[in-house]
LOPAZA-889634 format. One record per residue (C-alpha): x, y, z; residue in one letter; residue number from 1. Coordinates in Angstrom, 2 decimals, decimal comma. Layout:
! LOPAZA-889634
R       xx       yy       zz  res    n
R        X        Y        Z    A  NUM
...
END
This chain:
! LOPAZA-889634
R       xx       yy       zz  res    n
R    53,48     1,63    51,17    M    1
R    53,03     3,29    48,00    E    2
R    52,72     6,50    46,94    I    3
R    50,70     7,63    43,50    H    4
R    51,50    10,76    40,94    I    5
R    50,27    10,95    37,96    S    6
R    52,40    11,58    34,73    V    7
R    51,05    14,79    34,14    R    8
R    51,59    16,19    37,55    N    9
R    54,74    14,70    37,43    L   10
R    56,23    16,32    34,57    V   11
R    54,25    19,79    35,12    E   12
R    56,29    19,67    38,62    F   13
R    59,48    18,60    37,18    L   14
R    59,33    21,32    34,50    M   15
R    57,81    24,25    35,76    R   16
R    58,96    27,07    34,62    S   17
R    57,63    31,17    33,82    G   18
R    56,10    33,25    36,48    D   19
R    53,27    33,45    39,16    L   20
R    50,98    35,25    36,56    D   21
R    48,52    32,23    35,37    N   22
R    46,06    34,62    33,92    R   23
R    45,34    33,17    30,01    R   24
R    46,24    34,98    27,06    I   25
R    44,55    34,38    23,99    G   26
R    40,95    32,58    23,24    K   27
R    39,75    30,11    25,64    V   28
R    36,43    28,51    25,31    S   29
R    34,38    27,69    28,16    D   30
R    33,99    24,10    26,99    N   31
R    37,48    23,73    25,82    A   32
R    38,01    20,41    27,74    M   33
R    34,67    18,91    25,84    Q   34
R    36,04    20,27    22,49    E   35
R    39,62    18,84    23,32    G   36
R    38,09    15,57    23,72    G   37
R    35,61    15,76    20,45    K   38
R    39,10    16,10    18,82    I   39
R    40,68    13,08    20,71    H   40
R    38,40    10,98    20,14    R   41
R    38,20    12,09    16,27    K   42
R    41,63    11,51    15,70    L   43
R    41,64     8,20    17,54    Q   44
R    38,97     6,75    15,55    R   45
R    40,87     7,82    12,26    A   46
R    44,10     6,25    13,31    A   47
R    42,85     2,94    11,90    G   48
R    42,92    -0,43    13,43    S   49
R    46,64    -1,01    14,37    G   50
R    45,88     1,90    17,11    Y   51
R    44,85     1,32    20,51    E   52
R    43,08     4,30    22,19    A   53
R    43,94     5,11    25,93    E   54
R    46,59     2,79    27,20    V   55
R    46,79     2,63    30,61    T   56
R    50,77     2,66    31,53    L   57
R    52,47     2,68    34,96    S   58
R    55,88     2,39    36,43    H   59
R    57,03     1,68    39,89    I   60
R    60,18     3,30    41,54    W   61
R    61,13     1,09    44,36    G   62
R    62,50     2,39    47,87    N   63
R    63,34     0,50    50,92    P   64
R    60,35     2,38    52,70    D   65
R    58,00     3,16    50,10    Y   66
R    57,27     2,62    46,32    D   67
R    56,45     5,78    43,74    V   68
R    54,02     4,47    41,14    V   69
R    53,58     7,25    38,35    V   70
R    50,73     6,33    36,14    E   71
R    48,49     7,45    33,43    G   72
R    47,12     6,86    30,29    R   73
R    48,82     7,62    26,89    A   74
R    46,25     9,01    24,07    D   75
R    47,51     5,78    22,07    G   76
R    49,62     3,36    20,99    V   77
R    50,29     2,47    16,98    F   78
R    51,24    -0,98    17,35    Q   79
R    54,23    -1,93    14,86    R   80
R    54,04     0,90    12,61    E   81
R    56,82     0,80    10,10    K   82
R    59,47     3,52    10,77    L   83
R    58,20     5,60     7,88    L   84
R    56,19     7,49    10,27    F   85
R    59,25     9,58    10,68    L   86
R    59,85    10,31     7,24    E   87
R    56,20    11,89     6,56    Q   88
R    56,33    14,24     9,46    A   89
R    56,45    17,77     9,55    D   90
R    59,19    18,28    11,84    A   91
R    61,81    15,65    12,56    L   92
R    63,60    15,91    15,93    L   93
R    65,44    12,83    16,59    F   94
R    67,19    11,42    19,88    A   95
R    69,94     9,46    18,58    G   96
R    70,52     7,48    15,17    E   97
R    67,85     6,11    13,25    I   98
R    68,04     2,18    12,22    P   99
R    67,19     0,92     8,63    G  100
R    63,84     1,74     7,12    E  101
R    62,73    -1,96     7,63    D  102
R    62,32    -1,39    11,13    V  103
R    58,70    -1,25    12,32    Y  104
R    58,34    -0,25    15,82    L  105
R    55,48     0,41    18,46    N  106
R    54,48     4,19    18,63    V  107
R    53,25     6,49    21,65    I  108
R    50,89     8,98    20,19    D  109
R    50,03    12,48    22,36    E  110
R    47,01    14,21    21,38    I  111
R    46,75    17,99    22,52    K  112
R    44,13    20,10    21,39    G  113
R    44,89    24,19    20,94    T  114
R    43,60    27,18    19,70    Y  115
R    46,96    28,12    18,53    K  116
R    48,09    28,03    14,93    D  117
R    49,83    24,55    14,47    V  118
R    51,61    25,95    11,26    T  119
R    53,89    28,08    13,13    K  120
R    54,69    25,83    15,76    M  121
R    58,59    24,89    15,94    K  122
R    58,31    22,14    18,53    A  123
R    56,12    20,30    20,70    P  124
R    55,80    22,05    24,19    H  125
R    58,29    20,40    26,37    P  126
R    55,90    19,00    29,41    V  127
R    54,01    18,24    26,68    H  128
R    56,81    15,91    25,14    L  129
R    57,86    14,88    28,47    A  130
R    54,61    13,13    29,16    Q  131
R    54,85    11,26    26,00    A  132
R    58,39    10,28    26,96    M  133
R    57,41     8,74    30,28    C  134
R    54,69     7,05    28,46    Y  135
R    57,35     5,80    26,23    A  136
R    59,87     4,68    28,79    F  137
R    57,18     3,09    31,02    F  138
R    55,86     1,12    27,19    Y  139
R    60,04    -0,15    26,22    V  140
R    60,04    -1,19    30,17    Q  141
R    56,59    -3,28    30,44    E  142
R    57,25    -5,11    26,91    Y  143
R    61,07    -5,02    26,51    T  144
R    61,88    -3,19    23,73    L  145
R    64,73    -1,71    22,35    P  146
R    63,36     1,38    20,94    E  147
R    60,02     3,18    20,25    I  148
R    58,66     5,95    18,50    G  149
R    56,84     9,05    19,97    V  150
R    54,57    10,90    17,85    Q  151
R    53,36    14,81    19,40    M  152
R    49,56    15,19    17,27    T  153
R    48,56    18,90    17,94    Y  154
R    45,16    19,40    16,51    C  155
R    43,52    23,32    16,20    N  156
R    40,05    22,85    17,76    M  157
R    38,84    25,57    15,17    D  158
R    40,07    24,67    12,05    S  159
R    40,86    21,06    12,83    E  160
R    44,26    21,51    11,00    E  161
R    46,98    18,90    12,15    I  162
R    50,73    19,21    12,98    R  163
R    52,70    16,10    13,76    Y  164
R    56,13    16,22    15,83    F  165
R    57,90    12,40    15,78    R  166
R    60,68    11,09    17,33    F  167
R    62,64     8,14    17,89    F  168
R    64,05     6,96    21,30    Y  169
R    66,17     3,57    22,10    K  170
R    64,98     2,13    25,49    A  171
R    68,41     3,22    26,90    E  172
R    68,11     6,95    26,02    E  173
R    64,39     7,17    27,58    L  174
R    66,13     5,62    30,80    E  175
R    68,93     8,04    31,14    K  176
R    66,42    10,70    30,65    W  177
END
């Protein structure tokens, strides 16, 4: 027997916090999903030839009675990106020691459209980062990689201003997480 759950539903459940008031504060467009989709496609097209958009990833946790299949789609993967991507970040948040500068690695890209002022963001939203970290874990497992980069790309849907948060993880760190 298999139990299927999406990465998004899993991390939203595991990282839930706050109160019971689910009213949104601030500007929310009636067509925010459509605008977010447009921003995603625009950023994915601009990423270049080494970028694969909408990468389906999954992982199975085996159990004697059932398997849990966690699945989803990473917004994109940069193939063999030079480690310089870390040095070009607006904000650098590292989980571990950074390897030498001649290292090339795959980078999971998670894009989020927002109406917030991205210049005032100090860090990515924990649920968004957890989602990207799941994709990174699935990717290093599938391709037997020792390390991977994670890029959180936030884009203001009005101004199209972009803010990046970049991370570097060893495979073992993702597995422990």
